N, C-alpha and C positions, 0 to 999 in steps of 0.2 A: 505494500499500500504506499503510494507516494505521499509526500507531505500535503499537496493539495487535495488529494482524495481523503487523506486523514482528516483535514480540517472540514471537509465537506460531510464526512461521517459524523464528526462530533457536532456539527450544526444540526444534522438531521436528529441526533439523539437529544440535544439540549433545547432546541426550539420548542416553543409552546404548541404549535400545530402538529398534527400527526406526521410521522416520520414516513418516508417513502420506502416501505419495505421491500418492493421490488429492486429499487436501486441498491439497497443494503445487501440484498442476496447476490446481486451480480458483482459485488466487490469481492466475494470469496469466503472461505471459511473462517478466517479471522474475523471479519466484519460480522458474520452472523453470530459467531460464538460471543463476541464482545457485546453485541446488542442484547443477547440473551441474558448476559449478567446484569447490564444496566437495567434490564427489565424488572429486576428485583430491588431497584433503588428508588422507591417512592419519595424518600427523604431528599433526593436530589432532582428527580424529574417530575414528580406529582403522580397521582393516582391514574389519571386517564392516559397519560403518555405510557406508563408502565403496562397498563392493560393492553394497549395496542401493540407494544413490542413483544408481549408475551405470545402473540400469534406465531413468532419465529420458533417456539418450541415444537409446535405441531406442523407448521407449514413452510419449513426451510425447503428452498427450491431444490429439486433433483436436477442432475446434469446428465448429458448424453452418455450412454453406456461406453465405457472404455473397452479397448481391444482386449477381452478377457484372456484369450489364448496367449498373446504376446506377453501380457502381464505375469501370467502364471509360469510360462516358460522361463522368464527372467527372474522372478521373485520366489517362486516355491521351491521346495526341497528338490533334490536331484530325482528324477524318475517319477515325478509327481503323478503324471497322467497314467502311469502303469497301474495305479491302485484303483481305477475307477472304471466301472462297467459303462456308465454314461454320465455326461454333464450337460445340463440344458444350456443352449446357448443364449437364450432370452434371460436377462436378469430376473430373479424373483423380487429384487429391490435394488434401487439405485438412488443414492443420496449424496449429500456433501462429503462425507468421510470415507464411506465404503461402498461396495457393490457386492451383491449376494446372488449366487447361482445354486439351484438345486442340482443334486447329483446322487449316483448310486454307486456304492463300493462293490467290489467283485463278491464280497461275502454276502451281499443283498442288503446291507445297512443303508437306509435312507438318510442322506446328509445335506448339509448346505456348505457351500464354499464361499468364504467372505474374504475379500481383499481390498487393501487400502488403495485408494485412488492416488497414484503416485504424483500426478500433477498438483493435487491439492496438498499432499504431505510435504513435498518440497517447498512449496509456496508459503505454506503455513509456518514452517521452521525458519524461513527467511524473514518472514514479516514480523515475528515476535521481537527481535532485537530492534528492528527499525521502528516499530510502534512505541517501544519503550523510549526511544530517542524524541519522537514526536509528542509523546504524552508529557515528558518533562518540559517541553516548550509551552505546551498548551497550559499546563498548570500555572506558569508564570503569568500567562495572559488572562486566565480565568480564576481569579481568587476564590469565587463561589464554589467552584469544583473542588478546589483544595480544601475549603472550610468544611463542606458537608459531606464529602465523599472520601473514598480511599481508592482512588482510580488505578494507581499503581499496584495495589495489592490485588485489585479485581483483575488487572491485566496478568499479574503473576498467576492468579488462580486459574484464569481460563487457559493460559498457556500450559500449565501444569495439567489441567483437566484434559484437554484435547490432545496434548503429547501422549498421554497415557492411552487414550483412545486410538491413537495412530500405531501403537505398539500392540498388535492383537493377542500377543502372549499374555497381556493384562487380563483379558477376558477370562482366561483359564484360571489364573491366580486369583482373580477377584471372586469367581464362583466358588473356588475352593475355600477361600477365606469366609464367605458367607455360610457355606455349608458346614464349616467347622465350628462356627458359632452356633449353628442350628443343632448340631450334635451335642455340644457342650450344654446348652440349656434344655435338652430334650426332656429330662426328668421333671423339671420344674415347670417348663413352658413348651410342652410339645406343639410342633407345627407340621403335622402329617400332610396338610395341604399345600406345602411348598416343596418344589424340587428345582433342581438345575439341570441344564442340558448335559448330555454326554459330550465330551470332547475328545479329539483325536490328536493328542500332542505330538505323536511321531509323524503326523502329516502336516503339522502346523509350524509357523515361525512367526517372525515379527510382522510380516507383510500379508500372510495367508493363514486363514483359521478354517479348520474343518470341524464341524460340530453336528450333532444330531438334528434332524428335521423334526420339528415338533408339530404333530397333527393335532390342531385345535384352532381356536380363535383368539385374536388379540383382544385386549380390553377395547381398543379403538374399534375393531370390528363388532364387538359386543354393544358398544354405544350406538353404532350406525344401525344394527338390526334390532336394538331395543330388547336385547335378551338378558341383560345384566340385572340380576335381582338385587335388592337392598341387602340381603343376607350375605351375598357374595362380596359386595363392597366392604361390608363390616368386617368380614373375615380377612380381606386383603389389609384393612386398616389394622386389625390385630396382628397380623404377621409383620407387616412393614413398620408399624409403630413400636413393636417390641425392639427392633433394630434401631430405630430412630432415637427412642426415649430411653429404653432400658440399657442399650449396649453402647450406643454412639457410634458404631460402625454400620454402614448401610449402603445400599445401592444409590449411587448418586444422581441417577437419571431415570427414575422408574415412571416414565410418562406412559400413557395408554398403549403405545406401540411397543414397549419394551416389556410387557407382561403378557404371557399367553396362558389361556386356560385349556389344559390339554383334554383328551378324550375321558379321562378319569375324573376330571373336574379339579385337578390341582393347578395351582399357579406355578408357572415356569418363568423365572426371571431371566431374560436374555440381556445381551450387551452389558455385561458385567465388568466392563474394563475400568470404570471409574468409580472405585469404592471410596466413600467419603469417611472421615474420622473427625467427629465433633468433640471439641473438649468438653470435659463433664460439666463445666460451668455453663455452657451453651445449651446442651440437650436437657440438663436437669433444670435450668431456669425456664425453658419453654415448656417442659412437662409441668412444672408446678404452676405456670401460668394457666395452661389449659385444664388442668385438674380443678383449680380454684374457679375457674370460669364455669366449668361443668356443674359445680356446686353452688353457683351464683355468689360466691365469695369475691365480690368485685375488688375490694380494696387490697386483699391478699393477692389477688392476680395481679394487679397493677404494680405491686411492690415486688413481686417475684421477678417481673420483667427487668427490674433494675439490678438484679444480681448479675446481669450481663455487663455492668460497668464498673469500674473501679472507684469512681467517685460519684456518689449518689447525691442528687440535689437536696437543698435544704431550703427552709424559709419560704419565701414567696415563689421561688422557682419551682419547689416541690408542689406547692399549692396549685400553680398554673398547670403542672403536668397532670396532677389528679383531677383537676377541673376538666381539662380536655379529654382525659380517659373517660370521665364520667359521661361526657357529651357523646363520645363515640360509642360507648356501650349502653347508652340509654335504650331501655326495651330490648336489650340483646336477648336472642333466642325465643322471643315471642313471635318472630317472623321466620318462616321457612328459608332454607338456603337460597331458594330461587328469587326471594325478595331481599335478602341480606346475605351476601356471599362472604365466606371467610376471607377470600382474597382481598375484597374491598376493605374489610374490617382490619385486616392484618396490615395492609398498606398504611391506613390511617394511624394505626398503633405504632408502626416503625417510626413513621414521621414525627409523632408526638414525642416518642421516646428520645429520638435523636436531637430534635430541635429545642425540646423543653427540659430534658433530663440528662443531657450529655451522654446518652447510652451510645456505645460503639458496636454497630452490627457489622462486624468485620466479615472476611470472606468465609470464616468458620461457620457463621450463622445462616448463610444463604441457601446452602443445600438443604437444610431441614425446612427452612421456609418454602423453598421451591417444591419440596415434597408435599407439603400441606397445600400448596396451591394446586398441585396436580389432583390431590384428593378432592379439593373444593370444585374443581372443574368436572371431575368424574361425577360428583353428586348433582351438580347443576344440570349436567346434560342427561342425567338418567332419572334421578328422583328429587326433583327440585321442591317437592313438598315436605321433605324432612327437616327436622331441628337437628343440625349436624353435631354441634358440640354436646347436646344433651345425649345424643346416641353414643358418642365417644365415651362417656362417663364410665360405664361399667368396664370398658377395656382399659381406661386409665387406671382403675382400681386394681385390675389384674396385674397390669405392669408393676405397680407399687408393691403388691404382695409377693408375687412370684419371681420378679426380677430383682428384688431386694433394694428398691429405691428408697432412700431415707426419707421419712416423713417430715413434712413441715406443718407448722400451726398456722391455722386460719387468722 
C-alpha cells in the first residue's frame, strides 16, 4: 500500500460518512484485515461507522481462482499428487487468504485441499512494515487518533493474526490446542457436541493443508435456510463461552462460516489457525460484567468493567461514567435482541468506558468482543425475539461453578 493509498484508506475509516467497502476490498488483504480491526473501535469511529465496517467480516470480496495445479506443484510436498485419486478443479471456496478444493485420497478418504494464495501472502508481508511507517506519520498528523486509539498495537495485532493464518500449519496446532483443553476439562465440563477436523500433517506444510471434508452445513447456511434452533445456538454459546470466559484460550475468528454442524449434530470448528489468548483480567472482567448484567446487578456490572483499567476514575469522572452507563442500560433486557442488539449496547459501553473512565480496551480485548458480536449477529438473524443476556445467565452460572471462576460480590 503506497502512502497516498494509505491516506485514502485512513480517510475512508475516519470520515463520518460511510466507507467505500468495495474500494477497501480492492486494496488487498491488509486493507480488509485492518478495516476489520477498526470495526471494533467505536471509541474512535462511532457506532454507525463500526456497524458498516463489520460487513467486511462476512462479505470480504473473493478473487479469481489461482492456477491451483501450478501452485500445488511448486508449494506442496514432493509427489503430492500421487496421494490423490481425484482433485476437483473448481474451487469449493475462494477468498482473500486461501483457496479450497475438494479431493479424494487413494484410500477413499474425502478431504479438502487448502492453499494460500501466494500473491496475497507476498504482498501482505511486504505491506506490514510499509504501513507501520505510514501510520507513524499519520499519528503525528492526527492527534485524535493517537489520543483515543492504539492503532500501532492494532496493526501489530492484525499483522500477527493474519501471518498466523498464512502459515497453514497453525490450523493443525490450533485445533490440537483447543482439543487438548477440551480433554482437560472433560470431567468437570464435558463438551461432547464439539469436535475438530481430522488433519493430514504428512500431506501438509506451511502453504498447503489437507483436512477432512466435513459433511454438514455451516452456521451461515443454517441462517440462510432458517434451520438453526435456539437450543442449538445456546449450546454453541455454552461451548465457545467456556473457552472465552473460563479458559481465556479460544478460536479467534468463529464467524458463521467457520463452524459446521456435521451429520451427527456436532459443532466442527474449522480455520483454527488464529487461536487467541486473553489475559485473565480481560476475560474475567468481561465475564463478571455479563454475569452481573444477567442478574440485573447494574452497578456491579459497571464496576466490573473498570477492572480492565489500571487507574479507576474517581469523583465527578466516576459519576459521569456511571450516569452514562445507566443511560445506556435503561430498560436493558426488556426488549428482545432484535430491538436492542448486544453489538449496539457494547459499542456504547466501550465508548463510555474509554472516554469517561480511562479504560483501555487494548488488542487483547477485541477478540472476545468480536466473538460476542458474532453471537449477537447470529441471534438477530435467527431468533430476534429472545432476551439474549437473560438466556445466557444459566450458562454463566455453569462456567462459574464448573470452571472454577472466582466469585465476586454484587
